[in-house]
C-alpha positions as CSV (number, residue, x, y, z in Angstrom):
1,X,135.6,110.4,114.0
2,X,134.0,107.8,111.5
3,X,131.7,105.6,112.7
4,X,132.1,101.6,112.0
5,X,129.2,102.0,108.7
6,X,131.6,105.9,107.6
7,X,135.3,103.7,108.1
8,X,133.7,101.0,106.3
9,X,132.2,102.2,103.9
10,X,135.2,104.6,103.3
11,X,137.0,101.0,103.1
12,X,135.5,99.4,100.4
13,X,135.0,103.2,98.3
14,X,138.6,101.3,96.2
15,X,136.7,98.1,95.9
16,X,133.0,98.9,95.4
17,X,131.1,102.1,94.7
18,X,127.6,104.2,93.6
19,X,128.3,106.6,90.8
20,X,124.6,107.9,89.6
21,X,121.5,107.1,90.6
22,X,118.8,105.8,87.8
23,X,115.1,107.5,87.3
24,X,112.8,105.5,89.1
25,X,110.3,104.8,85.1
26,X,113.7,104.2,83.8
27,X,114.8,101.2,85.5
28,X,111.1,100.3,85.5
29,X,111.3,100.2,81.5
30,X,115.1,98.4,81.7
31,X,113.4,95.5,83.8
32,X,110.9,95.5,81.5
33,X,112.7,94.8,78.8
34,X,114.7,91.9,80.9
35,X,111.9,90.0,81.9
36,X,109.8,89.8,78.7
37,X,112.5,90.3,75.6
38,X,115.3,88.9,77.1
39,X,114.0,85.9,79.2
40,X,112.5,85.1,75.2
41,X,115.8,84.3,74.2
42,X,118.5,81.2,75.6
43,X,120.4,82.3,77.9
44,X,123.8,81.3,78.3
45,X,126.0,79.1,80.8
46,X,129.9,80.0,81.0
47,X,132.5,80.3,82.9
48,X,131.1,77.1,85.0
49,X,134.7,76.8,86.9
50,X,133.5,80.3,89.0
51,X,130.1,78.9,90.1
52,X,127.8,76.6,91.5
53,X,125.4,76.4,88.7
54,X,122.8,79.2,88.3
55,X,124.5,82.2,86.5
56,X,123.5,82.7,83.4
57,X,124.4,85.6,80.7
58,X,122.9,87.3,77.5
59,X,125.2,89.6,75.8
60,X,124.2,93.0,74.1
61,X,127.0,94.8,73.2
62,X,130.0,92.5,71.5
63,X,132.4,91.6,68.8
64,X,130.2,89.7,66.8
65,X,126.7,90.7,67.2
66,X,125.3,87.0,68.6
67,X,123.5,87.6,72.3
68,X,124.8,84.1,72.9
69,X,128.5,84.9,72.5
70,X,129.5,86.1,75.9
71,X,132.5,84.5,76.6
72,X,134.0,88.6,77.1
73,X,137.6,89.4,75.5
74,X,139.1,93.0,74.2
75,X,137.2,94.7,71.6
76,X,135.7,97.5,69.7
77,X,132.0,95.9,70.4
78,X,128.6,95.9,68.0
79,X,125.2,95.8,68.9
80,X,123.8,92.3,69.1
81,X,120.2,91.5,67.7
82,X,118.9,91.6,71.3
83,X,119.8,94.7,72.2
84,X,118.5,96.3,68.6
85,X,115.1,94.4,70.4
86,X,115.3,96.4,74.0
87,X,115.1,100.5,72.8
88,X,115.3,101.8,76.6
89,X,118.1,99.6,77.3
90,X,119.5,100.9,73.8
91,X,119.1,104.5,75.1
92,X,120.4,104.4,78.4
93,X,124.0,102.4,77.4
94,X,123.9,105.3,74.3
95,X,123.2,108.0,77.1
96,X,126.2,107.4,79.3
97,X,129.3,108.6,77.0
98,X,131.6,105.0,78.2
99,X,134.0,103.3,75.7
100,X,132.5,100.0,76.4
101,X,134.2,97.1,75.7
102,X,130.9,94.1,76.3
103,X,127.9,94.5,77.6
104,X,125.9,92.0,78.9
105,X,122.3,90.4,81.1
106,X,123.5,88.4,83.7
107,X,120.9,85.9,85.8
108,X,121.7,84.9,88.8
109,X,119.2,82.4,90.1
110,X,118.5,81.6,93.6
111,X,120.8,79.6,96.2
112,X,123.9,80.0,93.6
113,X,126.7,81.6,94.1
114,X,130.0,82.4,91.6
115,X,133.1,81.6,94.3
116,X,135.6,83.8,95.3
117,X,137.6,85.2,92.5
118,X,139.1,87.4,90.0
119,X,137.9,89.4,87.2
120,X,140.5,90.5,83.8
121,X,143.2,88.0,84.2
122,X,143.3,87.0,81.1
123,X,142.7,89.8,78.8
124,X,144.9,92.8,78.1
125,X,146.8,95.7,80.1
126,X,144.1,97.9,79.5
127,X,142.4,100.3,82.2
128,X,139.1,99.0,82.6
129,X,135.8,98.8,84.8
130,X,132.9,97.0,85.9
131,X,129.4,98.8,86.2
132,X,126.9,97.0,87.5
133,X,123.0,98.2,87.3
134,X,120.6,95.9,89.2
135,X,117.5,95.9,87.6
136,X,116.9,93.2,90.2
137,X,116.8,91.8,93.2
138,X,116.5,90.5,96.5
139,X,117.9,91.4,100.1
140,X,119.6,87.6,100.3
141,X,121.4,88.6,96.6
142,X,124.9,90.1,97.7
143,X,128.7,90.5,96.8
144,X,130.8,89.8,98.7
145,X,134.5,91.5,98.9
146,X,137.2,92.6,100.8
147,X,135.3,90.9,103.7
148,X,132.2,92.6,103.6
149,X,128.7,91.5,102.3
150,X,127.5,94.4,100.1
151,X,123.6,94.6,99.0
152,X,123.7,96.5,95.3
153,X,120.3,98.0,95.3
154,X,118.3,98.8,92.3
155,X,118.5,102.5,90.9
156,X,121.9,103.1,90.8
157,X,125.0,102.7,89.0
158,X,127.3,100.2,90.5
159,X,131.3,100.4,90.6
160,X,133.3,97.1,90.4
161,X,137.0,96.8,90.5
162,X,136.6,92.6,89.4
163,X,140.5,92.9,90.1
164,X,139.5,92.5,93.7
165,X,138.7,88.6,94.5
166,X,134.8,88.8,95.0
167,X,132.2,86.3,95.1
168,X,128.4,86.9,94.8
169,X,125.5,84.9,96.8
170,X,121.8,84.5,95.5
171,X,120.6,82.3,98.7
172,X,116.5,82.9,98.4
173,X,115.4,84.2,95.8
174,X,113.7,85.5,93.5
175,X,116.4,85.4,90.2
176,X,118.4,88.3,90.5
177,X,119.2,90.2,87.3
178,X,121.8,93.1,86.3
179,X,123.0,94.8,83.3
180,X,127.2,94.0,83.2
181,X,128.8,96.9,81.7
182,X,133.0,96.5,80.9
183,X,134.0,99.9,79.9
184,X,137.4,101.0,78.6
185,X,139.1,104.3,81.3
186,X,138.0,107.6,79.4
187,X,136.7,110.6,80.5
188,X,133.4,110.2,81.1
189,X,134.0,107.3,83.5
190,X,137.0,109.6,85.3
191,X,133.3,111.5,85.1
192,X,131.6,109.3,86.8
193,X,133.7,107.9,89.5
194,X,135.2,111.3,90.9
195,X,132.2,111.8,93.4
196,X,131.1,108.0,94.1
197,X,130.4,107.2,97.3
198,X,128.6,104.1,99.3
199,X,126.4,103.9,101.9
200,X,127.1,102.2,104.9
201,X,123.8,100.6,105.5
202,X,124.4,98.4,102.1
203,X,127.3,96.7,103.9
204,X,127.6,93.8,106.1
205,X,130.7,92.7,108.4
206,X,131.7,90.1,108.1
207,X,133.5,87.9,110.9
208,X,136.3,86.7,110.6
209,X,136.6,82.9,110.4
210,X,139.1,81.7,113.1
211,X,141.4,78.5,112.9
212,X,139.2,76.3,115.2
213,X,136.0,77.3,112.8
214,X,137.9,76.7,109.9
215,X,138.9,73.3,110.9
216,X,135.3,72.6,112.3
217,X,134.1,73.3,109.3
218,X,137.1,71.1,107.5
219,X,136.1,67.6,109.7
220,X,132.7,67.9,108.6
221,X,133.0,68.6,105.2
222,X,135.9,65.1,105.3
223,X,133.1,63.4,106.8
224,X,130.8,64.0,104.2
225,X,133.4,63.1,102.0
226,X,134.2,59.9,102.6
227,X,130.3,59.3,103.0
228,X,130.3,60.0,98.6
229,X,129.2,63.3,99.1
230,X,131.9,65.1,97.7
231,X,130.3,67.6,95.5
232,X,128.3,68.7,98.8
233,X,131.3,68.7,100.3
234,X,132.5,71.2,98.0
235,X,130.2,72.9,98.5
236,X,130.2,73.3,101.7
237,X,133.7,74.7,102.3
238,X,133.0,77.0,99.0
239,X,130.1,78.5,101.0
240,X,132.4,80.0,104.4
241,X,133.2,82.7,101.8
242,X,129.7,84.5,101.9
243,X,129.9,84.5,106.2
244,X,133.4,84.5,107.2
245,X,136.2,87.2,106.5
246,X,138.6,84.3,105.4
247,X,143.0,84.8,103.6
248,X,142.6,85.2,100.0
249,X,142.2,81.5,98.8
250,X,142.6,79.8,101.4
251,X,139.4,78.1,100.5
252,X,140.5,76.3,97.7
253,X,143.1,75.0,99.9
254,X,141.5,73.6,102.4
255,X,139.6,71.9,99.5
256,X,143.1,70.5,98.3
257,X,144.2,69.6,101.6
258,X,140.1,67.6,102.1
259,X,141.4,65.6,98.7
260,X,144.9,64.6,100.1
261,X,143.2,63.5,103.1
262,X,141.0,60.6,101.1
263,X,144.3,60.0,99.3
264,X,142.9,61.3,95.8
265,X,145.9,63.4,94.9
266,X,144.3,64.0,91.4
267,X,141.6,65.9,93.0
268,X,144.5,67.8,95.0
269,X,146.1,69.2,92.1
270,X,142.8,69.8,90.3
271,X,141.5,72.3,93.2
272,X,145.2,73.9,93.4
273,X,144.9,74.5,89.1
274,X,141.2,76.1,89.5
275,X,142.8,78.6,93.0
276,X,145.7,79.7,90.1
277,X,143.1,80.3,88.1
278,X,140.4,81.5,89.7
279,X,142.7,83.9,91.6
280,X,144.3,84.8,88.5
281,X,147.5,83.5,89.6
282,X,147.9,81.5,86.4
283,X,150.4,82.2,84.0
284,X,147.3,83.2,80.9
285,X,147.4,87.1,80.9
286,X,147.2,89.0,77.6
287,X,149.3,91.6,76.5
288,X,148.2,94.6,75.3
């Protein structure tokens, strides 16, 4: 019989997995480039609807060559002016043999969150995956998916299937830096994913939220909102995603209900629309 950790690992492989290790000396040089060359650039805050603030990116491969062009789309990418200054990163990307759609550096600051969402809904119906290469992280920085909190340890290439609902947090800092590689399916990607694995030690199963807990949080948020602290009330509920296993989109329903209780139907409808956008339920999908 599988241990609980092994069972959790097996169940999670459809959503996230390790593909390959990276040599420690190469990792150190990748990290140095990100912290020196990239940090000399003006990082771009994008996808504001998806985050608390504190998440910013720079592009290394895209269709324009500009590092500040960070909203991903289907394309045959070219090197940006930033990647041309980062030879170690450039060589690593070239060595992987992957068909890239877009490659970014992503920075997640202290006490920052990417809210519950799924990705790729606005793109064409091509098979693709997102790979993460953690460059700098900490034990309070995690990805949450499938009711599990996963620490993406450095020195590995990780695969995330971002069409599953997920989010990310960096509670205590320092800043988390990841390389994000959006790749089209090809033989090399299939080869990398053929022997993927996941260590149970990297996974924490979140407790299932009870209805009593949810109602307790709702009442506390409602009290904050009635005192005028509406943004704090929203954040209080949104952060539940990183603490409890919840039905998909339940948090957004709670926030909409909060505004209904306040008599603000405009804000309630806004959050219902946010739910549709963030969870990829809106009718905005492209076609191949």
